[in-house]
Steps between C-alpha positions, in 0.01 A plus 500: 500500500331594173132492592275746673365273776397681816377414847293733720405394850574457868589210728557403863837676502372835379146538638312396816209258493253786552602634157551167323157367593329795329663403171428128512320388180271199477506283184156634411625859521799414282273348237314831488788745530791352303317504162415868560864566585615333178246690294605843623851491649723201417599259226488204742483448876469266799437578865619305805288573807555327836501600865868590464505682165312663215714520187394594149731378222437670169629618164384862475362667193741766373224762483367449856605695807601234752402718795139477380540121480615483861217726609253275317618204707453693825164646407360159404537403867373836622845610614614859446840660521417631847424162657717271289806555717856451382672182406433487125780420261539506123751256352603518137659264251779297665378574853140399427601172334750417776239578766249251356767230469603553864137478606435175314826347627411581863770754585267802524227339712434574866609143578816422305436218254123508548348288220158651565619820332582301186145367499370856530712610202368206297139579591539869412654443157265212423205728570652770277538243222139387539357850465730588209711783643841336456708544187826357367725692740331406829429148376872457443584664832258268682653196330850604604385569858353150524820349361711700747279385789529136392878526480514666843302213654693221328854643493505658848349440845322835520167328582637228728431476872223631724493877555159536667353359819261278306764354271748467787251296702448265205877470453542425872250214512640358177845490660359333812295233325662477156219354290173674589278287279401277792466782755200708605482858621256736667514862388324743734437833328414582139635853484779615267771304683271199527429505127872513415573222748228282350641555151851404609377189682301403193808559287698261720251217436357486850284191542208667678420857601217610728421873514323666792401866497280711725296593192402154378418618147848644447660180622282290270587719204874458561458128558321465167784679322765281662317169478492494880235441766327774699390469862349722770685647794316260728681210329853612588526282812409184311727582205800560729505133591508392134740721301881505489539876454318808628560848358320799646466851357221683680470863610384533858606550860403157639671169434347277234676201652525512881651252743181304581430443129853390427529277805182319405616466140841362598338253738278373218797477265698266724865513388433662162686830465337823389672789321338838568596816308363824643496784245279725709596843633396508784574128541217254442651215704575517871885516531508236776398244239867484398570310825254220421634156408475413128371848413743710295404868495644755253399867502547786252838597645624145463414510129679828443843341467366291209361811334821699558722222367294454187468876441879533510529202267272678253690828531819322401329388178414854387828561309440179303148615412627843399747334262210308342300821464794673333524216250126524429529878463767452234273261313196725508712803404617308194138412415399864522796601285418232243138615503617845394670364189218262406338758264832532314530122465140480380548783249822350364341157457203658327724704268706196400184295446364766266819478291480121492137506385568757227795303364300177495211673324737621226595145393205285599343508155800305371429199716221255572285535812690212657835666428369832631406330827853364532643841406299665780625247754858539379504879515338500846768262627772722357353814657450331837857369504641838407300677776533236771853582615463881503163482675631258765801721564277804523271337758783365713747782459637738759208691647679831486543467122158360407332834453792636297502187286125532435539865399789413269299226332213737434740745335694240297187337360296820478221359716385846601523653156181474300678668208776238503242221527300640206815549294609146569164355403505700176842359411363147544233564240749630244 
């Protein structure tokens, strides 16, 4: 890898939450801090900050001590060397680029194939673009990471199947009912699991969702986001007789759905079946409900086989994703190599153009303005055709030889010799 890209940070594998949470940056903080970082320490940068990781990607300035850069990141959050803890890593060049590609493709996330991480990468680099701290290197790296992630999603099954309780419950009811567009569900609990469950139900085109939460305001907020309805806890009994599905995810020691409630609901429902998924730990639904006619109860342990099966399915896709990442690494390495020889290509084109202009100027007085216009077009076409093949070969050549080829060109054509250039220009005038 021919570029000085680096990554400094920590993640869920290297540092506990108590450390990670102290280095969690808000978008507002990034808008303030990243421009300062670019002004004093780096050529370009972007920072990914989530509950599972804080990672700074950057191209360092050659005259800046990187230790001071890392200390600047810590001190901005009021963290010192004494209380920062371990778990930091510094990745350079190939490792830093590969790490970002793995992250975007979902093979370095806490949940294998988690698409939410891709959204976090997008948001971080988009913010960096907006505030003007990205440059050509990280812009290119971001573009390749997005392309790698797209290929991973479309060419493999790394994101397929439910691997969380919320997504597994949605997958379960979809398998039971098939088309959910004509079905209704009651979700009890708007905590983290409840939010994820609501999103997955919404993503499966559920016909109607009613959300009940102990804190009514929180339930209403989630319902507004999902295009659902919100109801109070006192409405649960009535709703039980109407919906096709009930999913509970509430923290507490007492049952949310007890036998009297369920017996009354099933009596009101007649012969209509009810699917109940209990995601609570401790359980939210009285276990004896599983013995009731037309009530089908599934608890968190019953969903685990779905999660385990899908997690293994995703693990089997990792080698395919790694092959995609290797291919993308080859492409970006070639771009970096080509970028190194771009100045040589530019200088050679400029040098040849100067010769062309001088030669045209020598004879233009012999022709009319119309003929001179045609002469200019003709000589430009000749120059372009002569340079096209060598320049194409130079850009697409073997990466190991590109730098040598560029150096050889500069010597052969005297691109670095001001004396040779001056001497050549003098000979043109003679």
